[in-house]
Backbone as JSON, one array per atom type, in Angstrom:
{
  "sequence": "MKHLLLGIVTLTLSGCFGQGDKIHTVDELVADEVLLAKIISECRNNPGALRQTPNCQNAEAADWKLRLERMKTSLGG",
  "N": [[178.31, 91.62, 44.39], [178.96, 92.36, 46.86], [179.05, 95.02, 46.54], [176.88, 96.13, 45.94], [175.31, 95.47, 48.24], [176.75, 97.23, 49.78], [175.99, 99.53, 48.69], [173.24, 100.05, 49.21], [173.4, 99.6, 52.08], [174.64, 102.32, 52.38], [173.06, 104.03, 51.39], [170.94, 103.97, 52.81], [171.84, 104.28, 55.5], [172.52, 107.3, 55.01], [169.97, 108.16, 54.91], [169.17, 108.61, 57.68], [170.63, 110.73, 58.54], [169.75, 113.8, 58.28], [168.77, 116.83, 57.13], [168.4, 118.42, 59.44], [166.93, 120.76, 61.72], [165.82, 123.67, 60.59], [167.58, 126.92, 59.86], [166.5, 129.76, 61.77], [166.49, 133.17, 61.3], [167.18, 136.39, 63.11], [165.5, 138.41, 62.2], [163.23, 137.21, 61.21], [162.65, 135.47, 63.69], [161.85, 137.78, 65.26], [159.41, 138.58, 63.79], [157.61, 136.38, 63.99], [156.39, 135.69, 66.95], [155.39, 133.57, 68.17], [156.87, 131.31, 67.14], [159.45, 132.29, 68.06], [159.06, 132.11, 71.07], [158.48, 129.25, 71.29], [161.2, 128.36, 70.08], [162.77, 129.44, 72.17], [161.54, 128.46, 74.96], [162.57, 125.72, 74.11], [165.19, 126.13, 74.43], [165.96, 126.67, 76.71], [164.8, 124.92, 78.53], [166.8, 123.02, 77.96], [169.58, 123.72, 78.1], [172.37, 122.93, 78.29], [172.62, 121.13, 75.85], [171.7, 122.76, 74.0], [172.47, 125.57, 74.03], [174.5, 126.8, 72.43], [173.73, 126.4, 69.7], [172.83, 127.48, 66.79], [170.17, 128.39, 66.17], [169.35, 128.8, 69.16], [170.72, 130.92, 69.99], [170.16, 132.91, 67.93], [167.58, 133.15, 68.92], [167.71, 134.29, 71.2], [168.79, 137.08, 70.82], [167.03, 138.07, 69.21], [164.9, 137.9, 70.97], [165.86, 140.02, 72.82], [166.26, 142.09, 71.19], [163.48, 142.45, 70.59], [162.58, 143.4, 73.79], [163.81, 145.48, 73.96], [162.77, 146.95, 72.11], [160.0, 147.19, 73.26], [160.54, 148.33, 75.6], [161.48, 150.97, 74.96], [159.35, 151.87, 73.35], [157.52, 152.07, 75.58], [158.37, 153.94, 77.34], [157.84, 156.18, 76.09], [159.32, 156.55, 73.45]],
  "CA": [[177.15, 91.62, 45.43], [179.34, 93.21, 48.08], [179.18, 96.81, 46.17], [175.23, 96.13, 45.85], [175.19, 95.62, 49.37], [177.43, 98.6, 50.27], [175.38, 100.57, 48.48], [172.02, 99.7, 50.03], [173.65, 100.15, 53.59], [175.11, 103.62, 52.38], [171.66, 104.78, 51.15], [169.83, 103.53, 54.39], [172.4, 105.39, 56.61], [172.17, 108.55, 54.51], [168.35, 108.69, 55.36], [168.96, 108.91, 59.03], [171.52, 111.88, 58.57], [169.08, 114.64, 57.1], [169.18, 118.4, 56.97], [168.04, 118.91, 60.73], [166.24, 122.09, 61.81], [166.21, 125.12, 59.43], [168.02, 127.87, 61.1], [166.35, 131.01, 61.68], [167.19, 134.57, 61.41], [166.81, 137.22, 64.15], [164.5, 138.88, 61.82], [162.26, 135.98, 61.26], [162.11, 135.33, 64.99], [161.31, 139.1, 65.81], [158.49, 138.6, 63.17], [157.0, 135.44, 64.33], [156.42, 135.7, 68.13], [154.99, 132.16, 68.48], [158.05, 130.32, 66.85], [160.26, 132.61, 69.18], [158.72, 131.41, 72.34], [158.96, 127.9, 71.16], [162.44, 127.85, 70.28], [163.41, 130.04, 73.36], [161.51, 127.51, 75.29], [163.28, 124.61, 73.91], [166.68, 126.21, 74.74], [165.98, 127.05, 78.09], [164.65, 123.69, 79.02], [168.01, 122.1, 77.81], [170.6, 124.48, 77.83], [173.54, 122.05, 77.86], [172.82, 120.9, 74.67], [171.43, 123.59, 72.65], [172.74, 126.8, 74.17], [175.24, 127.14, 71.6], [173.3, 126.34, 68.57], [172.17, 128.96, 65.89], [168.6, 128.69, 66.82], [169.1, 129.39, 70.4], [171.72, 132.23, 69.68], [169.1, 133.81, 67.32], [166.16, 133.44, 69.7], [168.01, 135.01, 72.41], [168.97, 138.15, 70.39], [165.47, 138.45, 68.93], [164.14, 138.61, 72.59], [166.65, 140.99, 73.48], [165.56, 143.21, 70.32], [162.02, 142.8, 70.98], [162.62, 143.64, 74.78], [164.5, 146.54, 73.78], [161.41, 147.86, 71.46], [159.0, 147.52, 74.11], [160.93, 149.3, 76.71], [161.57, 152.23, 74.11], [157.75, 152.17, 73.13], [156.74, 152.28, 76.92], [159.3, 155.15, 77.44], [157.45, 157.21, 74.83], [160.15, 156.74, 72.6]],
  "C": [[177.8, 92.11, 46.69], [179.11, 94.68, 47.65], [177.81, 96.92, 46.15], [174.91, 96.43, 47.34], [175.87, 96.55, 50.31], [176.42, 99.73, 49.85], [174.2, 100.93, 49.38], [172.14, 100.26, 51.47], [174.08, 101.52, 53.43], [173.85, 104.38, 52.4], [170.59, 104.57, 52.56], [170.36, 104.6, 55.43], [172.2, 106.38, 56.1], [170.51, 109.2, 54.69], [168.61, 109.24, 56.69], [169.77, 110.29, 59.5], [170.95, 113.23, 57.73], [169.58, 116.0, 57.54], [169.09, 118.75, 58.39], [166.98, 120.13, 60.48], [166.72, 123.08, 60.72], [166.51, 126.13, 60.48], [167.65, 129.37, 60.58], [166.93, 132.22, 61.95], [166.64, 135.2, 62.65], [165.13, 137.85, 63.91], [163.37, 138.04, 61.8], [161.78, 135.59, 62.74], [161.34, 136.37, 65.38], [159.82, 139.14, 65.05], [157.44, 137.64, 63.37], [157.16, 135.01, 65.93], [156.4, 134.28, 68.86], [156.56, 131.4, 68.15], [159.17, 130.99, 67.97], [160.13, 132.31, 70.44], [158.94, 130.11, 71.97], [160.24, 127.6, 71.24], [162.99, 128.42, 71.67], [163.11, 128.97, 74.89], [162.09, 126.17, 75.52], [164.58, 124.8, 74.66], [166.7, 126.67, 75.89], [165.74, 125.64, 78.99], [166.12, 122.41, 78.82], [169.1, 122.87, 77.24], [172.05, 124.2, 77.49], [174.15, 121.77, 76.87], [172.64, 121.72, 73.89], [171.83, 124.92, 73.07], [173.82, 127.41, 72.83], [174.82, 126.8, 70.09], [172.88, 127.75, 67.97], [171.01, 129.43, 66.61], [168.49, 129.53, 68.09], [169.98, 130.9, 70.51], [170.89, 133.26, 68.82], [167.91, 134.13, 68.01], [166.73, 134.56, 70.35], [168.13, 136.61, 72.0], [167.78, 138.62, 70.02], [164.93, 138.87, 70.11], [164.66, 139.62, 73.03], [166.23, 142.29, 72.66], [164.52, 143.59, 70.89], [161.79, 143.55, 72.53], [162.94, 145.24, 74.51], [163.51, 147.62, 73.05], [160.25, 147.98, 72.28], [159.34, 148.5, 75.12], [160.85, 150.72, 76.16], [160.13, 152.69, 73.96], [157.2, 152.48, 74.74], [157.23, 153.25, 77.71], [158.76, 156.16, 76.89], [158.31, 157.53, 73.66], [159.92, 156.46, 71.16]]
}
């Protein structure tokens, strides 16, 4: 009976700790500017907790890459 109860508790708790959010690459974020804007907004609204997460770091890198591309285009390059 103890083992059955332990098994039920283990299975119940394992459902609480899922995979979490998908980590998006810089290229994915450059291609999907709506997703990029959403992630950047979330990261800037809670920088203390999210700044060092992979999605926030990739979003900042993608944002920088897009800014450089736009600068290059506006300068005629």
